[in-house]
DRENDO-1510 file (C-alpha; in Angstrom, 1 decimal, always signed):
<recs>
REC; n; res; u; v; w
REC; 1; MET; +29.2; -47.7; +4.7 .
REC; 2; LYS; +31.0; -44.6; +6.0 .
REC; 3; ASN; +32.1; -41.7; +3.8 .
REC; 4; ASN; +34.9; -39.4; +5.0 .
REC; 5; ILE; +33.5; -36.0; +4.3 .
REC; 6; SER; +35.8; -33.1; +5.3 .
REC; 7; SER; +34.5; -30.3; +7.5 .
REC; 8; GLU; +35.3; -28.0; +4.6 .
REC; 9; ILE; +32.7; -29.7; +2.5 .
REC; 10; ILE; +30.1; -29.6; +5.3 .
REC; 11; ASP; +30.8; -25.9; +5.7 .
REC; 12; ILE; +30.2; -25.4; +2.0 .
REC; 13; VAL; +26.9; -27.3; +2.1 .
REC; 14; LEU; +25.7; -25.4; +5.1 .
REC; 15; GLU; +26.7; -22.1; +3.5 .
REC; 16; GLN; +24.7; -23.0; +0.3 .
REC; 17; LEU; +21.7; -23.8; +2.5 .
REC; 18; LYS; +22.3; -20.5; +4.2 .
REC; 19; VAL; +22.5; -22.1; +7.6 .
REC; 20; GLY; +24.8; -21.1; +10.4 .
REC; 21; LEU; +25.9; -23.9; +12.8 .
REC; 22; THR; +27.2; -23.4; +16.3 .
REC; 23; LEU; +27.9; -26.0; +19.0 .
REC; 24; VAL; +28.0; -24.9; +22.6 .
REC; 25; ASP; +28.7; -26.9; +25.8 .
REC; 26; HIS; +26.8; -26.8; +29.1 .
REC; 27; THR; +28.4; -23.6; +30.2 .
REC; 28; GLY; +27.4; -21.8; +27.0 .
REC; 29; LYS; +31.0; -21.8; +25.7 .
REC; 30; VAL; +31.1; -22.0; +21.9 .
REC; 31; ILE; +33.2; -25.0; +20.8 .
REC; 32; TYR; +32.5; -24.9; +17.1 .
REC; 33; PHE; +31.0; -22.6; +14.5 .
REC; 34; ASN; +30.9; -22.4; +10.7 .
REC; 35; LYS; +31.6; -19.3; +8.6 .
REC; 36; LEU; +28.0; -18.2; +8.3 .
REC; 37; ALA; +27.4; -18.6; +12.1 .
REC; 38; GLN; +30.4; -16.4; +12.6 .
REC; 39; ASP; +29.0; -13.8; +10.3 .
REC; 40; LEU; +25.5; -13.9; +11.8 .
REC; 41; LEU; +26.4; -14.1; +15.5 .
REC; 42; GLY; +29.8; -12.4; +15.5 .
REC; 43; TRP; +31.9; -15.2; +16.8 .
REC; 44; HIS; +35.6; -14.5; +17.0 .
REC; 45; GLU; +38.5; -16.7; +15.8 .
REC; 46; THR; +41.1; -15.5; +18.3 .
REC; 47; TYR; +39.4; -15.6; +21.7 .
REC; 48; SER; +36.7; -17.5; +23.5 .
REC; 49; ASN; +33.0; -17.0; +22.6 .
REC; 50; THR; +29.9; -17.6; +24.7 .
REC; 51; VAL; +26.3; -18.0; +23.5 .
REC; 52; LEU; +25.3; -15.9; +26.5 .
REC; 53; SER; +26.3; -12.8; +24.5 .
REC; 54; CYS; +23.2; -13.4; +22.4 .
REC; 55; HIS; +20.9; -13.2; +25.4 .
REC; 56; HIS; +19.8; -10.4; +27.8 .
REC; 57; PRO; +21.5; -10.7; +31.2 .
REC; 58; LYS; +18.1; -11.3; +32.8 .
REC; 59; ILE; +17.6; -14.6; +31.0 .
REC; 60; GLN; +21.1; -15.9; +30.8 .
REC; 61; GLY; +20.5; -18.1; +33.9 .
REC; 62; LYS; +17.6; -19.8; +32.1 .
REC; 63; VAL; +19.8; -20.5; +29.1 .
REC; 64; ILE; +22.4; -22.2; +31.2 .
REC; 65; ASP; +19.6; -24.2; +32.9 .
REC; 66; LYS; +18.4; -25.4; +29.6 .
REC; 67; LEU; +21.9; -26.4; +28.5 .
REC; 68; ASN; +22.4; -28.5; +31.6 .
REC; 69; HIS; +19.0; -30.3; +31.7 .
REC; 70; HIS; +18.8; -32.5; +28.6 .
REC; 71; SER; +15.5; -32.8; +26.8 .
REC; 72; ASN; +14.3; -33.4; +23.3 .
REC; 73; ARG; +12.6; -30.1; +23.1 .
REC; 74; GLU; +14.0; -27.4; +20.7 .
REC; 75; TRP; +13.7; -23.8; +21.5 .
REC; 76; HIS; +13.8; -20.7; +19.3 .
REC; 77; ARG; +14.9; -17.1; +19.7 .
REC; 78; ILE; +15.1; -14.2; +17.3 .
REC; 79; ILE; +17.8; -11.6; +17.9 .
REC; 80; ASN; +18.5; -8.3; +16.3 .
REC; 81; ARG; +22.2; -8.0; +15.6 .
REC; 82; LYS; +23.4; -4.7; +14.0 .
REC; 83; GLY; +20.1; -4.3; +12.2 .
REC; 84; ARG; +19.9; -7.9; +11.0 .
REC; 85; TYR; +17.4; -10.3; +12.4 .
REC; 86; VAL; +18.8; -13.8; +13.2 .
REC; 87; GLU; +16.6; -16.8; +14.1 .
REC; 88; ASN; +18.4; -19.3; +16.3 .
REC; 89; THR; +17.0; -22.8; +16.8 .
REC; 90; TYR; +18.5; -24.6; +19.8 .
REC; 91; SER; +18.6; -28.4; +19.7 .
REC; 92; PRO; +19.8; -30.0; +22.9 .
REC; 93; ILE; +22.6; -32.6; +22.5 .
REC; 94; SER; +24.0; -35.0; +25.0 .
REC; 95; ILE; +26.8; -37.4; +24.1 .
REC; 96; PRO; +27.9; -39.3; +27.3 .
REC; 97; GLU; +31.5; -38.4; +28.3 .
REC; 98; LYS; +31.7; -36.2; +25.2 .
REC; 99; ILE; +29.4; -33.1; +25.4 .
REC; 100; THR; +26.3; -31.8; +26.9 .
REC; 101; GLY; +24.9; -28.6; +25.4 .
REC; 102; ALA; +23.2; -27.6; +22.3 .
REC; 103; MET; +23.5; -27.3; +18.5 .
REC; 104; ILE; +22.3; -23.9; +17.3 .
REC; 105; ILE; +21.0; -23.5; +13.7 .
REC; 106; SER; +21.1; -19.8; +12.7 .
REC; 107; LYS; +19.2; -18.2; +9.8 .
REC; 108; ASP; +19.0; -14.7; +8.5 .
REC; 109; VAL; +15.3; -13.8; +8.7 .
REC; 110; THR; +15.6; -10.0; +8.2 .
REC; 111; ALA; +13.3; -9.9; +5.2 .
REC; 112; ARG; +10.7; -12.0; +6.9 .
REC; 113; GLU; +10.7; -10.0; +10.1 .
REC; 114; LYS; +10.6; -6.7; +8.2 .
REC; 115; ALA; +7.6; -8.0; +6.3 .
REC; 116; TYR; +5.9; -9.0; +9.5 .
REC; 117; SER; +6.7; -5.6; +11.0 .
REC; 118; HIS; +5.2; -3.8; +7.9 .
REC; 119; ILE; +2.0; -5.9; +8.2 .
REC; 120; GLU; +1.7; -5.2; +11.9 .
REC; 121; LYS; +2.3; -1.5; +11.4 .
REC; 122; ALA; -0.3; -1.4; +8.6 .
REC; 123; ALA; -2.8; -3.1; +10.9 .
REC; 124; HIS; -2.2; -0.5; +13.7 .
REC; 125; THR; -1.9; +2.7; +11.8 .
REC; 126; ASP; -4.3; +5.0; +9.9 .
REC; 127; SER; -3.5; +5.0; +6.2 .
REC; 128; LEU; -4.1; +8.7; +5.6 .
REC; 129; THR; -2.2; +10.2; +8.5 .
REC; 130; GLY; +0.2; +7.5; +9.6 .
REC; 131; LEU; -1.1; +7.9; +13.2 .
REC; 132; PHE; -2.1; +4.9; +15.3 .
REC; 133; ASN; -5.7; +3.6; +14.9 .
REC; 134; ARG; -8.5; +2.7; +17.3 .
REC; 135; GLU; -7.5; -1.0; +17.2 .
REC; 136; LEU; -4.1; -0.3; +18.7 .
REC; 137; LEU; -5.7; +2.2; +21.2 .
REC; 138; ASN; -7.9; -0.6; +22.6 .
REC; 139; LYS; -4.9; -2.9; +23.1 .
REC; 140; VAL; -2.8; -0.2; +24.8 .
REC; 141; ILE; -5.6; +0.9; +27.1 .
REC; 142; LYS; -6.2; -2.8; +28.1 .
REC; 143; LYS; -2.5; -3.0; +29.1 .
REC; 144; TYR; -2.7; +0.3; +31.0 .
REC; 145; GLU; -5.7; -0.8; +32.9 .
REC; 146; GLN; -4.2; -4.3; +33.7 .
REC; 147; ASN; -1.1; -2.6; +35.1 .
REC; 148; SER; -3.1; +0.2; +36.8 .
REC; 149; LYS; -1.0; +2.7; +34.9 .
REC; 150; PRO; -2.2; +6.4; +35.3 .
REC; 151; TYR; -3.0; +8.3; +32.1 .
REC; 152; GLY; -4.8; +11.3; +30.7 .
REC; 153; LEU; -6.8; +11.8; +27.5 .
REC; 154; ILE; -6.9; +14.8; +25.2 .
REC; 155; MET; -9.6; +14.7; +22.6 .
REC; 156; VAL; -9.0; +16.8; +19.5 .
REC; 157; ASP; -11.6; +17.5; +16.8 .
REC; 158; ILE; -11.3; +19.5; +13.5 .
REC; 159; ASN; -13.7; +22.4; +13.3 .
REC; 160; GLY; -15.6; +22.8; +10.0 .
REC; 161; LEU; -14.4; +19.7; +8.3 .
REC; 162; LYS; -17.8; +18.8; +6.9 .
REC; 163; TYR; -18.1; +22.4; +5.5 .
REC; 164; ILE; -14.7; +22.0; +3.8 .
REC; 165; ASN; -15.6; +18.6; +2.4 .
REC; 166; ASP; -19.0; +19.8; +1.1 .
REC; 167; HIS; -17.6; +23.1; -0.5 .
REC; 168; TYR; -14.1; +22.2; -1.5 .
REC; 169; GLY; -14.1; +18.4; -1.8 .
REC; 170; HIS; -12.7; +15.6; +0.2 .
REC; 171; SER; -9.2; +16.1; -1.1 .
REC; 172; ALA; -9.1; +19.5; +0.6 .
REC; 173; GLY; -10.6; +17.9; +3.7 .
REC; 174; ASP; -7.8; +15.2; +3.6 .
REC; 175; GLU; -5.2; +17.9; +3.5 .
REC; 176; ILE; -6.7; +19.5; +6.7 .
REC; 177; ILE; -6.7; +16.1; +8.4 .
REC; 178; ILE; -3.1; +15.5; +7.5 .
REC; 179; LYS; -2.2; +18.9; +8.7 .
REC; 180; ALA; -4.0; +18.3; +12.0 .
REC; 181; ALA; -2.2; +15.0; +12.5 .
REC; 182; LYS; +1.2; +16.7; +11.9 .
REC; 183; THR; +0.4; +19.6; +14.2 .
REC; 184; ILE; -0.7; +17.3; +17.0 .
REC; 185; ASN; +2.3; +15.0; +16.7 .
REC; 186; GLU; +4.8; +17.9; +16.7 .
REC; 187; ASN; +3.3; +19.3; +20.0 .
REC; 188; VAL; +3.3; +16.3; +22.2 .
REC; 189; ARG; +6.1; +14.5; +24.0 .
REC; 190; LYS; +7.9; +11.5; +22.5 .
REC; 191; SER; +6.3; +9.2; +25.1 .
REC; 192; ASP; +2.7; +10.3; +24.2 .
REC; 193; LEU; +0.7; +8.3; +21.7 .
REC; 194; VAL; -1.5; +10.0; +19.1 .
REC; 195; PHE; -4.5; +8.1; +17.5 .
REC; 196; ARG; -6.9; +8.9; +14.8 .
REC; 197; ILE; -10.2; +7.5; +16.1 .
REC; 198; GLY; -12.7; +9.0; +13.6 .
REC; 199; GLY; -13.0; +11.1; +10.5 .
REC; 200; ASP; -12.2; +14.4; +12.2 .
REC; 201; GLU; -11.3; +13.1; +15.7 .
REC; 202; PHE; -8.0; +12.4; +17.3 .
REC; 203; LEU; -7.0; +11.2; +20.8 .
REC; 204; ILE; -3.8; +11.9; +22.7 .
REC; 205; LEU; -2.9; +9.3; +25.3 .
REC; 206; THR; -0.5; +10.8; +27.8 .
REC; 207; THR; +1.1; +9.9; +31.1 .
REC; 208; ALA; +1.8; +13.6; +31.8 .
REC; 209; ASP; +0.3; +15.3; +34.8 .
REC; 210; GLN; -2.4; +17.8; +34.4 .
REC; 211; LYS; -0.1; +20.8; +34.3 .
REC; 212; ILE; +2.0; +19.4; +31.4 .
REC; 213; ALA; -1.1; +18.2; +29.6 .
REC; 214; MET; -2.5; +21.7; +29.7 .
REC; 215; GLN; +0.7; +23.0; +28.3 .
REC; 216; MET; +0.4; +20.6; +25.4 .
REC; 217; ILE; -3.2; +21.7; +24.8 .
REC; 218; GLN; -2.0; +25.3; +24.8 .
REC; 219; ARG; +0.7; +24.6; +22.2 .
REC; 220; ILE; -1.7; +22.9; +19.9 .
REC; 221; LYS; -4.3; +25.7; +20.4 .
REC; 222; GLU; -1.6; +28.2; +19.3 .
REC; 223; LYS; -1.2; +26.4; +16.0 .
REC; 224; SER; -5.0; +26.5; +15.5 .
REC; 225; GLU; -6.0; +29.3; +13.0 .
REC; 226; ILE; -9.2; +31.4; +12.9 .
REC; 227; PRO; -11.2; +30.6; +9.7 .
REC; 228; SER; -13.3; +33.1; +7.8 .
REC; 229; GLN; -15.9; +32.7; +5.1 .
REC; 230; ALA; -13.4; +34.1; +2.7 .
REC; 231; ASN; -10.7; +31.7; +3.9 .
REC; 232; PRO; -12.2; +28.6; +5.6 .
REC; 233; LEU; -9.3; +26.3; +4.5 .
REC; 234; VAL; -7.3; +26.7; +7.7 .
REC; 235; LEU; -6.7; +24.3; +10.6 .
REC; 236; SER; -9.0; +25.0; +13.5 .
REC; 237; LEU; -9.1; +22.6; +16.4 .
REC; 238; SER; -11.2; +22.0; +19.5 .
REC; 239; LEU; -9.8; +20.1; +22.5 .
REC; 240; GLY; -10.9; +18.5; +25.7 .
REC; 241; TYR; -8.9; +16.9; +28.5 .
REC; 242; SER; -9.6; +14.3; +31.3 .
REC; 243; MET; -7.6; +12.4; +33.9 .
REC; 244; PHE; -8.0; +8.7; +34.7 .
REC; 245; THR; -9.0; +9.7; +38.3 .
REC; 246; GLU; -12.2; +11.4; +37.0 .
REC; 247; GLY; -14.0; +8.3; +35.9 .
REC; 248; THR; -14.2; +4.5; +36.3 .
REC; 249; GLY; -12.9; +2.8; +33.2 .
REC; 250; PHE; -11.7; +4.1; +29.8 .
REC; 251; ASP; -15.1; +4.8; +28.3 .
REC; 252; ALA; -16.1; +7.0; +31.2 .
REC; 253; ILE; -12.8; +9.0; +31.1 .
REC; 254; LEU; -13.1; +9.3; +27.3 .
REC; 255; LEU; -16.7; +10.6; +27.6 .
REC; 256; ILE; -15.5; +13.4; +30.0 .
REC; 257; ALA; -12.7; +14.5; +27.5 .
REC; 258; ASP; -15.3; +14.3; +24.7 .
REC; 259; GLN; -17.8; +16.5; +26.5 .
REC; 260; ARG; -15.1; +19.1; +27.3 .
REC; 261; MET; -14.0; +19.1; +23.7 .
REC; 262; TYR; -17.6; +19.7; +22.5 .
REC; 263; GLN; -17.9; +22.6; +25.0 .
REC; 264; ASP; -14.8; +24.1; +23.3 .
REC; 265; LYS; -16.4; +23.4; +19.9 .
REC; 266; LYS; -19.7; +25.0; +20.9 .
REC; 267; SER; -17.8; +28.1; +21.9 .
REC; 268; PHE; -16.1; +28.1; +18.5 .
REC; 269; TYR; -19.4; +27.9; +16.6 .
REC; 270; GLU; -20.8; +30.7; +18.6 .
REC; 271; THR; -18.0; +33.0; +17.7 .
REC; 272; ASP; -15.4; +32.5; +15.0 .
REC; 273; GLY; -17.1; +29.6; +13.3 .
REC; 274; LYS; -20.6; +31.0; +13.0 .
REC; 275; PHE; -20.5; +30.7; +9.2 .
REC; 276; PHE; -19.9; +27.0; +9.3 .
REC; 277; ARG; -22.9; +24.7; +9.1 .
REC; 278; LYS; -23.0; +22.7; +12.2 .
REC; 279; GLU; -21.5; +19.2; +11.9 .
</recs>
């Protein structure tokens, strides 16, 4: 038994289900859309629409290929449209002598994607400073080495943090750590990555050449203050730099930067930091 259900009723049902529906032919031309699909994907009433507008030019050819080669396999794509995440599920359709193309089910998944982003960010950032953590560092370095991408490392260490923690409490130490993170972040390039890799240790991963890296070190050094026994609660930093050409593999390059940083720290303890107990 057939029921004559109007398209208006179908649109209402889909809207209540919060589902956008779009039909496209084998060229990607949109031949039908409901109100929610129009809202989510920006389809226009007055002129022709194409699903290719939802895809980067580099993959538009693959989309057309999928629309023209019928299979039962669905495919999914999440797009960001004007700050809203939309998940599109493409289901191939082929009705002989009628249409070959796809039915696209669209859903607003902004809340879900933002939740995923928050979880991912929490997994890759240090909770105290908001800087990236060692877990992300390992992933980034792996990609750099896979792509033979040149890089430099700047090790940064807070002088006297143990003394501050022991004499003034960990809350005072945390304030120094936060100040160090802010100072480092404000004196590197936007393309550089800053990680907190230990209690008092930070690492700058940079693609800058040695001259620019040394300028960064100098800027950070200029923000470093000289502590005294009367006023030890200041930010004092030691730094060391290494280039990827100086060692084989990340660990070897990091060790060189670490050794240079400790030379800088040793010099500090022999002069301005004599009153600190060695860490």
